[in-house]
SETORMAR-734193 format. One record per residue (C-alpha): x, z, y; residue in three letters. Coordinates in steps of 0.5 Angstrom, whole numbers, plus 500, padded with zeros to 3 digits. Layout:
BEGIN
XZYALA ...
END
This chain:
BEGIN
140447205UNK 146445201UNK 145441194UNK 150437189UNK 148430189UNK 154426188UNK 158427181UNK 166427181UNK 165420177UNK 161417183UNK 166419188UNK 172417185UNK 169410183UNK 167410191UNK 173411194UNK 177407188UNK 173401190UNK 174402197UNK 181402197UNK 182397191UNK 177392194UNK 181392201UNK 188392198UNK 185386193UNK 182382200UNK 189383204UNK 194382198UNK 191375197UNK 191374204UNK 198375205UNK 200371198UNK 201377193UNK 197374188UNK 200378182UNK 198385186UNK 191381187UNK 190379180UNK 192387178UNK 187389183UNK 182384180UNK 182387173UNK 182394176UNK 176393180UNK 173389173UNK 174396170UNK 171400176UNK 165396176UNK 164396168UNK 164403168UNK 160404174UNK 154400171UNK 155404164UNK 154410169UNK 148408172UNK 145408165UNK 148415162UNK 151419168UNK 148424172UNK 141424176UNK 143421182UNK 148416179UNK 143413175UNK 140407177UNK 133409175UNK 133414181UNK 134409186UNK 129403184UNK 123404188UNK 116400188UNK 116394193UNK 112398198UNK 117404198UNK 122399201UNK 118397206UNK 116404208UNK 123406208UNK 125400213UNK 119401218UNK 122409218UNK 129407219UNK 126402225UNK 122407228UNK 126413226UNK 120416224UNK 121419217UNK 116422213UNK 120422207UNK 127425205UNK 131422199UNK 136427196UNK 140421193UNK 139414195UNK 134412200UNK 130405197UNK 135401202UNK 141405200UNK 139403193UNK 138396194UNK 145396197UNK 148399191UNK 145393187UNK 147388192UNK 154391192UNK 155392185UNK 152385183UNK 156381188UNK 163385185UNK 161383178UNK 160376180UNK 167376184UNK 170379178UNK 167374173UNK 169368177UNK 176371178UNK 177372171UNK 174365169UNK 178362175UNK 185365172UNK 183362165UNK 181355168UNK 187354173UNK 192359171UNK 191359163UNK 192366163UNK 187372162UNK 181373157UNK 177367159UNK 183363157UNK 186368151UNK 179367148UNK 179360148UNK 172359153UNK 172352155UNK 171351163UNK 169344165UNK 172341171UNK 166341175UNK 164349173UNK 172351175UNK 171348182UNK 164351182UNK 167358180UNK 173357185UNK 168356191UNK 165362189UNK 171366188UNK 174364195UNK 167364199UNK 164371196UNK 169376199UNK 166374206UNK 159375204UNK 162382201UNK 165384208UNK 158382211UNK 154387205UNK 160392206UNK 159392214UNK 151393213UNK 153399208UNK 157402213UNK 152401219UNK 146404214UNK 151410213UNK 152411220UNK 144410222UNK 142415216UNK 147420219UNK 144419226UNK 137419224UNK 138425219UNK 143429221UNK 147429214UNK 154428214UNK 154422208UNK 161421209UNK 163428208UNK 158428202UNK 162422199UNK 168427198UNK 165433197UNK 159431193UNK 154436197UNK 149434202UNK 147438207UNK 139438209UNK 137440216UNK 
END
């Protein structure tokens, strides 16, 4: 059975985020600070629009469609560990939904810390333009967060990719293709 699950916005958001985060990570590693800054603004726009879409978007894009009771997370984890799935999820399963929240939260903190860092250390960007004061100690904390959080994001991204491949293996659904086409095929 073929079912439309991921709307066009979600798919464009997902792949735009994949490309822009990868590029932002690499540009800062190789000293292309202006490109990194531009990508940071772009990612900020992506995150804000995705959060908005999480409240007003299509059925499976809404956050309410992947918030579950604590027992459901435990059951989903056990099902994955034993490969005994009693329940099928059309949209995100509980752990997949939790990963969306973790990734969006991490990216939100990363972009806000980047904007604050620009204002504190470079005297540019919206934090500086709005005259929001940033103390020396807070600026150093923000700098630490902005420099270290991408490594945690890589761990989360790796876990996300692993989860996708485990789901593909256990359910026989090509989740990568569905993120391009919008359709999930249920066996």
